[in-house]
C-alpha positions in Angstrom: -100.8 73.8 -32.4 -101.5 77.2 -33.4 -99.7 78.9 -36.2 -97.6 82.7 -35.9 -97.0 84.6 -39.2 -93.4 85.9 -39.9 -92.7 88.7 -41.7 -89.5 89.9 -43.7 -87.5 93.1 -42.7 -85.1 93.7 -44.7 -82.0 91.2 -42.7 -84.4 90.9 -39.6 -87.6 89.5 -39.1 -90.8 89.8 -36.7 -92.7 87.1 -35.6 -96.1 88.5 -34.7 -97.5 85.9 -31.8 -101.3 84.5 -31.7 -103.5 85.7 -29.5 -103.3 83.7 -26.4 -99.2 83.9 -26.0 -98.7 86.7 -24.5 -95.0 88.0 -23.4 -95.3 90.4 -20.4 -91.6 91.5 -20.7 -89.9 94.4 -23.5 -87.4 91.6 -23.9 -86.8 87.9 -24.2 -84.3 85.7 -24.8 -83.9 83.7 -28.0 -82.1 80.3 -28.5 -82.1 77.2 -31.1 -82.9 73.9 -30.1 -82.4 71.8 -32.9 -85.3 73.4 -35.7 -86.9 74.9 -32.6 -86.9 78.7 -31.9 -87.3 79.8 -28.3 -88.3 82.5 -27.2 -88.1 83.4 -22.9 -89.4 86.6 -21.3 -86.2 88.2 -19.8 -86.9 89.1 -16.5 -85.2 92.7 -15.1 -82.2 91.8 -12.4 -83.3 94.0 -9.7 -85.2 93.5 -6.1 -88.4 93.9 -6.0 -89.6 97.0 -4.6 -89.5 97.0 -0.6 -88.5 93.6 -1.0 -85.5 95.0 1.7 -87.8 96.3 3.9 -89.6 93.4 3.9 -86.7 91.4 6.2 -86.1 91.5 9.4 -83.7 89.2 11.0 -84.7 89.0 15.0 -82.0 85.9 15.7 -80.0 87.6 18.1 -77.1 85.3 17.5 -77.3 86.8 14.2 -74.6 89.1 13.6 -72.4 90.8 10.5 -69.1 89.5 10.9 -66.4 92.1 10.7 -65.8 94.1 6.6 -62.2 94.7 7.5 -60.3 97.9 6.4 -62.1 99.1 2.2 -58.9 99.5 0.1 -57.6 103.4 0.2 -59.3 105.7 -2.4 -58.1 106.9 -6.0 -58.5 110.6 -5.8 -60.2 110.9 -9.8 
């Protein structure tokens, strides 16, 4: 097991991870399981660039159902 350094900064703490524990996202989720503290990378909740361009529905039986009427728009 490798070890990490905990640095106290006022009310917060910083954990300095060893070189082999690279986190590729700028934000992580934090949760506690018993005495263990688990860090999990948080990934953006967006579609990858070009995702919708890669979707091609060629089945002629596929059709978009009627979406009905839109509700009236209130003026701002």
